[in-house]
C-alpha positions as CSV (number, residue, x, y, z in Angstrom):
1,M,32.0,-79.0,26.0
2,N,34.9,-79.6,23.8
3,D,37.2,-76.8,22.6
4,N,35.6,-76.7,19.1
5,Q,32.0,-76.2,20.5
6,A,33.4,-73.6,22.8
7,F,35.0,-71.8,19.7
8,E,31.8,-71.9,17.8
9,K,29.9,-70.4,20.7
10,L,32.5,-67.7,21.0
11,I,32.2,-67.1,17.1
12,K,28.4,-66.8,17.4
13,K,28.5,-64.4,20.3
14,T,31.0,-62.1,18.3
15,K,28.9,-62.2,15.2
16,K,25.7,-61.2,17.2
17,R,27.6,-58.6,18.9
18,N,29.1,-57.3,15.6
19,T,25.8,-57.4,13.9
20,L,24.3,-55.4,16.9
21,K,27.0,-52.8,16.9
22,G,26.4,-52.6,13.0
23,I,22.6,-52.1,13.4
24,L,23.3,-49.4,16.3
25,T,26.0,-47.7,14.2
26,S,23.8,-47.8,11.1
27,A,20.8,-46.4,13.2
28,L,23.0,-43.7,14.7
29,S,24.5,-42.8,11.3
30,T,20.8,-42.5,10.0
31,I,19.8,-40.3,12.8
32,I,22.9,-38.0,12.4
33,V,22.2,-37.7,8.6
34,L,18.5,-37.0,9.3
35,L,19.4,-34.4,11.8
36,I,21.9,-32.9,9.5
37,I,19.2,-32.8,6.7
38,L,16.7,-31.4,9.1
39,V,18.9,-28.7,10.4
40,G,19.9,-27.9,6.8
41,A,16.4,-27.7,5.7
42,N,15.3,-25.7,8.7
43,L,18.3,-23.2,7.8
44,F,17.4,-23.1,4.3
45,V,13.7,-22.4,5.1
46,A,14.6,-19.9,7.8
47,N,17.1,-18.1,5.3
48,T,14.7,-18.2,2.3
49,M,11.6,-17.0,4.4
50,N,13.8,-14.1,5.9
51,K,14.7,-13.1,2.2
52,Q,11.0,-13.2,1.3
53,L,10.0,-11.3,4.2
54,E,12.4,-8.6,3.7
55,L,11.3,-8.3,0.1
56,Q,7.6,-8.1,1.2
57,D,8.6,-5.4,3.7
58,Q,10.0,-3.4,1.0
59,K,7.0,-4.0,-1.1
60,L,4.6,-2.8,1.7
61,N,7.0,0.4,2.2
62,I,6.7,1.2,-1.6
63,E,3.0,0.7,-1.3
64,N,2.8,2.9,1.8
65,I,4.6,5.8,0.4
66,A,3.4,5.8,-3.1
67,F,-0.1,4.2,-3.4
68,S,-1.9,5.1,-0.2
69,P,-3.9,8.5,-0.7
70,N,-4.6,9.7,2.9
71,I,-4.2,6.2,4.2
72,F,-1.8,5.6,7.0
73,T,-0.3,2.4,8.6
74,T,-0.3,2.4,12.5
75,G,1.0,-1.0,13.1
76,Q,2.4,-3.9,11.4
77,H,2.9,-7.6,12.7
78,T,4.0,-10.9,11.3
79,T,3.1,-14.4,12.6
80,S,4.2,-17.7,11.4
81,T,1.0,-19.8,10.6
82,A,3.1,-22.8,9.3
83,W,6.7,-24.0,9.2
84,A,7.1,-22.2,5.8
85,K,4.3,-19.9,5.8
86,S,3.8,-16.3,7.5
87,T,1.2,-13.6,7.4
88,T,2.1,-10.0,7.7
89,T,-0.9,-7.7,8.7
90,E,-0.9,-4.0,8.5
91,T,-3.5,-1.9,10.6
92,R,-4.5,1.4,8.8
93,I,-6.4,4.6,9.3
94,K,-7.5,7.7,7.5
95,N,-6.7,11.1,8.9
96,I,-9.9,13.2,8.9
97,D,-8.6,16.7,10.3
98,G,-6.9,14.8,13.1
99,Y,-9.6,12.2,13.8
100,H,-8.2,8.7,13.0
101,I,-10.9,6.8,11.2
102,Y,-10.6,3.0,10.6
103,Y,-9.5,1.7,7.2
104,P,-9.5,-2.0,6.3
105,E,-6.4,-3.9,7.3
106,K,-3.9,-5.0,4.6
107,T,-2.8,-8.7,5.0
108,V,-0.1,-10.6,2.9
109,Q,0.6,-14.3,3.2
110,I,4.2,-15.3,2.4
111,G,5.6,-18.7,1.5
112,L,9.0,-19.9,0.1
113,S,8.1,-18.9,-3.2
114,G,6.9,-15.5,-2.3
115,T,3.5,-14.0,-1.9
116,R,0.8,-16.7,-1.5
117,N,-2.3,-14.5,-0.9
118,F,-3.0,-10.8,-0.2
119,S,-6.0,-8.5,0.4
120,H,-7.0,-5.6,-2.1
121,D,-8.2,-2.2,-1.3
122,S,-11.3,-3.0,-3.0
123,I,-13.5,0.1,-4.4
124,A,-16.7,-0.1,-6.3
125,V,-17.8,2.6,-8.7
126,Y,-21.5,3.4,-9.3
127,N,-23.0,5.3,-12.1
128,A,-24.8,8.4,-10.5
129,K,-26.1,11.2,-12.6
130,P,-24.5,13.4,-13.5
131,S,-21.4,11.6,-12.6
132,I,-20.0,8.6,-10.5
133,I,-19.6,7.5,-6.9
134,A,-16.9,5.4,-5.6
135,K,-17.3,3.3,-2.2
136,N,-15.1,1.1,-0.4
137,T,-16.7,-2.3,-0.5
138,K,-15.6,-3.4,3.0
139,T,-16.6,-0.2,4.9
140,Q,-19.1,1.0,2.3
141,E,-17.6,4.5,3.1
142,K,-17.3,6.9,0.1
143,E,-13.8,7.2,-1.5
144,P,-12.6,10.6,-3.0
145,I,-12.2,10.7,-6.9
146,F,-9.8,12.7,-8.9
147,F,-10.8,13.9,-12.5
148,N,-9.0,13.6,-15.7
149,R,-9.2,17.3,-17.3
150,S,-9.2,15.5,-20.9
151,A,-12.4,14.4,-22.3
152,T,-10.7,11.8,-24.4
153,S,-9.5,8.5,-23.0
154,I,-8.1,5.0,-24.3
155,Y,-10.9,2.4,-23.9
156,K,-11.2,-1.3,-24.6
157,N,-10.1,-2.9,-27.9
158,S,-7.4,-0.2,-28.2
159,K,-10.1,2.2,-29.8
160,K,-10.1,5.8,-28.8
161,I,-13.4,6.9,-27.9
162,T,-14.6,9.9,-26.1
163,L,-15.6,8.9,-22.5
164,Y,-16.1,12.0,-20.7
165,T,-17.0,11.8,-17.0
166,P,-18.2,15.2,-15.9
167,P,-16.3,16.7,-13.0
168,T,-18.1,16.7,-9.8
169,H,-18.5,19.9,-7.4
170,E,-19.4,18.1,-4.4
171,A,-17.5,20.3,-1.7
172,K,-20.5,22.8,-1.9
173,T,-23.0,20.1,-1.1
174,L,-21.3,19.9,2.4
175,S,-23.3,22.9,3.4
176,T,-26.1,20.7,4.4
177,M,-23.9,18.6,6.7
178,K,-23.4,20.2,10.1
179,N,-21.2,19.4,12.8
180,T,-19.2,17.1,10.5
181,L,-15.7,16.5,9.3
182,A,-15.0,15.4,5.8
183,E,-12.5,14.4,3.2
184,V,-12.4,16.0,-0.2
185,A,-10.3,15.5,-3.3
186,L,-9.5,18.6,-5.3
187,T,-8.5,18.2,-8.9
188,F,-6.7,21.3,-10.1
189,D,-7.0,23.1,-13.4
190,K,-3.3,22.6,-14.0
191,P,-0.3,21.2,-11.9
192,Y,1.1,23.5,-9.4
193,S,4.2,23.5,-7.3
194,Y,4.4,22.5,-3.6
195,S,5.0,26.0,-2.4
196,E,2.1,27.4,-4.5
197,I,-0.4,24.7,-3.1
198,K,0.6,25.8,0.3
199,K,-0.4,29.3,-0.5
200,M,-3.5,28.4,-2.5
201,I,-5.2,26.2,0.1
202,P,-7.0,28.1,2.8
203,D,-5.4,27.7,6.3
204,N,-8.7,26.4,7.8
205,V,-8.4,23.1,6.0
206,M,-5.7,20.4,6.3
207,I,-3.7,19.3,3.4
208,N,-3.4,15.5,3.8
209,Y,-2.2,14.3,0.4
210,Y,-0.5,15.5,-2.8
211,W,-1.6,13.8,-6.1
212,L,0.9,13.4,-9.0
213,G,-1.8,13.0,-11.6
214,F,-2.6,10.3,-14.3
215,G,0.6,10.3,-16.2
216,N,-1.0,11.1,-19.5
217,N,-4.3,12.7,-20.9
218,N,-5.8,9.6,-22.3
219,T,-6.2,7.9,-18.8
220,S,-10.0,7.5,-18.0
221,T,-11.1,8.9,-14.6
222,I,-13.2,5.8,-14.1
223,E,-10.3,3.3,-14.9
224,R,-8.1,4.9,-12.2
225,V,-10.5,5.3,-9.4
226,G,-8.7,4.6,-6.3
227,N,-5.4,3.8,-8.1
228,Y,-3.7,7.2,-7.3
229,I,0.2,7.9,-7.0
230,G,1.2,10.7,-4.7
231,L,2.8,11.5,-1.3
232,N,1.0,12.0,2.1
233,A,1.7,15.1,4.2
234,S,2.5,15.3,7.6
235,D,-0.3,14.5,10.0
236,D,0.0,17.5,12.3
237,G,-2.2,19.7,10.0
238,Q,0.5,21.8,8.4
239,G,0.4,19.8,5.2
240,S,4.2,19.6,4.9
241,L,6.2,17.5,2.7
242,Q,10.1,16.8,3.1
243,E,12.7,16.2,0.4
244,G,13.3,12.8,2.0
245,N,15.7,9.9,1.3
246,T,15.9,6.1,0.9
247,K,17.8,4.1,3.4
248,N,17.6,0.1,4.0
249,N,14.5,-0.1,1.7
250,T,12.7,2.5,3.7
251,Y,11.4,5.5,1.8
252,T,10.8,9.1,3.0
253,G,9.7,12.4,1.3
254,Y,9.9,13.3,-2.4
255,K,13.3,11.6,-3.1
256,G,12.0,8.5,-1.3
257,L,8.8,8.7,-3.6
258,K,11.0,8.7,-6.7
259,Q,13.1,5.8,-5.7
260,A,10.1,3.8,-4.6
261,L,8.5,4.1,-8.1
262,T,11.8,3.1,-9.6
263,D,11.7,0.0,-7.4
264,A,8.2,-0.6,-8.0
265,I,8.9,-1.1,-11.8
266,S,11.5,-3.7,-11.1
267,L,9.6,-5.5,-8.4
268,P,6.4,-8.0,-8.8
269,L,4.0,-5.9,-6.8
270,E,0.8,-7.4,-5.3
271,S,-0.7,-3.9,-4.8
272,H,-3.9,-3.0,-6.5
273,I,-1.5,-0.8,-8.6
274,S,0.6,-3.2,-10.5
275,D,0.5,-1.6,-14.0
276,K,4.1,-1.0,-14.7
277,S,3.4,1.3,-17.7
278,Y,1.1,3.5,-15.5
279,I,4.0,3.8,-12.8
280,S,6.5,4.5,-15.5
281,S,4.5,7.4,-16.8
282,I,4.0,8.9,-13.4
283,K,7.8,8.4,-12.7
284,S,8.8,10.1,-16.0
285,Q,7.1,13.4,-15.0
286,L,8.8,13.7,-11.7
287,S,11.3,16.6,-11.1
288,S,14.5,16.4,-9.6
289,N,13.5,17.8,-6.2
290,L,10.5,18.9,-4.2
291,S,10.8,22.6,-5.0
292,T,10.3,22.2,-8.7
293,A,7.8,19.2,-8.3
294,K,4.2,19.7,-9.7
295,F,1.2,18.2,-8.4
296,S,-2.3,17.9,-10.0
297,G,-4.5,17.8,-7.0
298,V,-4.6,17.3,-3.3
299,I,-6.9,15.5,-0.6
300,V,-7.9,17.9,2.1
301,T,-9.9,17.6,5.1
302,G,-11.6,19.7,7.6
303,K,-14.8,21.0,9.0
304,T,-17.8,20.9,6.5
305,D,-18.3,24.7,7.1
306,N,-14.7,25.3,6.0
307,L,-14.9,22.9,2.9
308,Q,-18.1,23.9,1.5
309,S,-16.7,27.0,-0.3
310,L,-13.7,25.2,-2.0
311,D,-15.6,25.1,-5.2
312,D,-15.5,28.8,-5.4
313,L,-11.5,28.8,-5.7
314,N,-10.5,29.5,-9.5
315,F,-7.9,26.8,-9.4
316,V,-10.3,23.9,-8.5
317,F,-11.6,22.0,-11.7
318,A,-13.3,19.3,-9.6
319,S,-14.0,18.5,-5.9
320,N,-15.2,15.1,-4.7
321,V,-16.1,14.0,-1.3
322,G,-14.7,11.0,0.4
323,L,-15.1,9.7,4.1
324,T,-17.1,11.8,6.4
325,T,-17.4,11.5,10.2
326,P,-19.3,13.5,12.9
327,I,-17.5,15.9,15.2
328,V,-17.6,14.5,18.9
329,P,-17.3,16.8,22.0
330,Y,-14.4,14.9,23.4
331,E,-12.1,15.2,20.4
332,T,-11.0,18.5,18.9
333,P,-10.3,18.7,15.2
334,L,-6.7,20.2,14.0
335,K,-8.3,22.9,12.0
């Protein structure tokens, strides 16, 4: 082999080596770029999902304090169902004089753009002479109803039509149900203060919930069945409310309720209550503090023997029975 051939062979080897190095370098660069993109995408997804989860948590907190009449969340957990999809589930109960009775879970599915799917508290209203009956479509349990004291309501096509739903007086019918606990919504003849209500309601029944009212006199009783705004009381049987506050998007007491309604107007809620004008009308009637606040009704629970006489109280405009459950020997009611 002469010198020229050896030199050409060396050049070929060098070219192959350089080509291989180039391929390896290019492949390594591509892998590094892909890793950077993947890490960046993962950080973007994680950051966006965290923000969506925080926002959803705030929305759930708003719904739990403002839109949950005698409905209490007992647990919450979030699971990742895909790379950019999570599902939050809340377990809930109703408090019937200390008995914790199952209420359908609330689930919300969240993606990068926000809420993808959510469960509704579905309530069906049935015509039943002389008035109406509301039932939870999942449990088929009766739901309590508050009544509008006005006979006039705004109906479809923006026409004012007299749509009068006669008030029920179902508390007295509980005399036929022995050894039973029940939930009863009481609509007052007019709004009363927190301190007045505490004195008005008999000690042998439990105040579970304070209802703020419909916001205006032209709201139909049927239109707002189940869509109530108010504040749950303490679960110890004392019917207590607190002044409360707001911290880190959590809400407690009357001040927390006020802030929750303010935030609800600015946020896209997935709750069954999403009517901003309705929320605004309720918010506009709120007082500066709990001591001057007025409520249009309450949900009370207790033994049917104690609830059946509530219709005899002069401040009760209507009474409507909700969930009922038998008394069992191994669990003592609070009242």
